C-alpha positions in Angstrom: -51.8 -26.0 -159.3 -52.0 -23.3 -156.7 -53.8 -23.3 -153.4 -53.2 -21.8 -150.0 -52.6 -22.5 -146.4 -54.6 -20.3 -144.0 -53.1 -19.7 -140.5 -55.1 -17.9 -137.9 -53.1 -15.9 -135.3 -55.1 -15.2 -132.1 -54.3 -12.6 -129.5 -55.1 -13.7 -125.9 -54.9 -12.0 -122.6 -55.6 -8.3 -122.7 -56.7 -6.7 -126.0 -55.8 -3.2 -124.7 -53.2 -1.3 -126.8 -51.5 -2.2 -130.1 -49.2 -5.2 -130.4 -47.4 -6.9 -133.3 -45.4 -10.0 -134.2 -43.1 -10.7 -137.2 -43.4 -13.9 -139.2 -41.6 -15.7 -142.1 -41.7 -19.1 -143.8 -38.7 -21.4 -143.8 -38.0 -24.6 -145.8 -38.4 -28.0 -144.3 -38.7 -30.8 -146.9 -41.0 -28.5 -148.9 -39.0 -25.9 -150.8 -39.8 -22.2 -151.3 -40.4 -21.4 -155.0 -41.2 -25.0 -155.8 -43.8 -26.1 -153.2 -44.9 -22.8 -151.7 -44.3 -19.1 -152.0 -42.0 -17.7 -149.3 -44.0 -15.4 -147.1 -43.0 -12.8 -144.5 -44.4 -9.8 -142.8 -45.7 -8.3 -139.6 -49.1 -8.9 -138.1 -50.4 -5.9 -136.2 -53.3 -5.9 -133.8 -54.9 -2.6 -133.0 -56.5 -2.2 -129.6 -59.5 -4.5 -129.4 -58.4 -6.8 -132.3 -58.0 -10.4 -131.4 -57.6 -12.4 -134.6 -55.7 -12.1 -137.9 -54.9 -14.4 -140.8 -51.8 -15.3 -142.8 -52.2 -16.8 -146.2 -49.4 -18.8 -147.8 -49.6 -19.7 -151.5 -48.9 -23.4 -152.1 -48.1 -25.3 -155.2 -49.0 -28.9 -156.0 -46.8 -30.6 -158.5 -46.8 -33.8 -160.5 -44.0 -35.4 -158.4 -44.7 -38.2 -156.0 -42.9 -36.9 -152.9 -44.9 -37.9 -149.9 -45.9 -35.5 -147.2 -43.6 -32.4 -147.1 -43.3 -29.8 -144.4 -42.3 -26.2 -144.1 -42.2 -23.8 -141.1 -43.9 -20.6 -140.1 -41.7 -18.8 -137.6 -42.7 -16.0 -135.3 -40.4 -13.4 -133.7 -40.0 -9.9 -132.3 -43.3 -9.4 -130.5 -44.0 -5.8 -129.5 -46.3 -3.8 -127.3 -45.7 -5.9 -124.2 -46.8 -9.2 -126.0 -44.9 -12.4 -125.6 -44.9 -15.7 -127.7 -45.5 -18.7 -125.4 -42.9 -21.4 -125.5 -43.6 -23.7 -128.4 -45.2 -21.1 -130.6 -42.1 -19.5 -132.1 -42.2 -22.1 -134.8 -45.1 -23.8 -136.4 -44.8 -26.9 -138.7 -47.2 -27.0 -141.7 -47.6 -30.4 -143.5 -48.4 -30.6 -147.1 -49.9 -34.0 -148.1 -48.7 -35.1 -151.6 -51.2 -34.4 -154.4 -50.6 -35.5 -158.0 -54.1 -34.9 -159.1 -55.7 -31.7 -160.4 -57.1 -30.8 -157.0 -56.2 -27.5 -155.3 -53.6 -27.9 -152.6 -55.2 -30.0 -149.9 -54.1 -27.9 -146.9 -56.7 -25.2 -146.7 -57.5 -25.5 -143.1 -56.7 -23.1 -140.2 -54.1 -23.5 -137.6 -54.4 -21.4 -134.5 -51.3 -19.7 -133.0 -51.8 -17.8 -129.8 -49.6 -15.1 -128.2 -50.2 -13.4 -124.9 -50.3 -9.7 -124.1 
């Protein structure tokens, strides 16, 4: 059963000029290809833009595993932006689901970087 995790990335400070930041997922106890689809890319903010979203496809299986985690890592900010300490890595928790429900983590997590 597939679902998704939605992560909102907010730009704070000045919204003048273009900035970007790279991101990628990394295994914790949840495994890429089994529990979620590995995701990577670059989020680019044009002048005046302050919010973007990343969607990560997740997979619920029939195994009783308990809560699993994986990481969303941010790096290489450009355009004079900087990632505040503590926001280079974000932990996403996946509650175990053995029912026919869509993956239960469909909320937003805000990640902020300053320009």
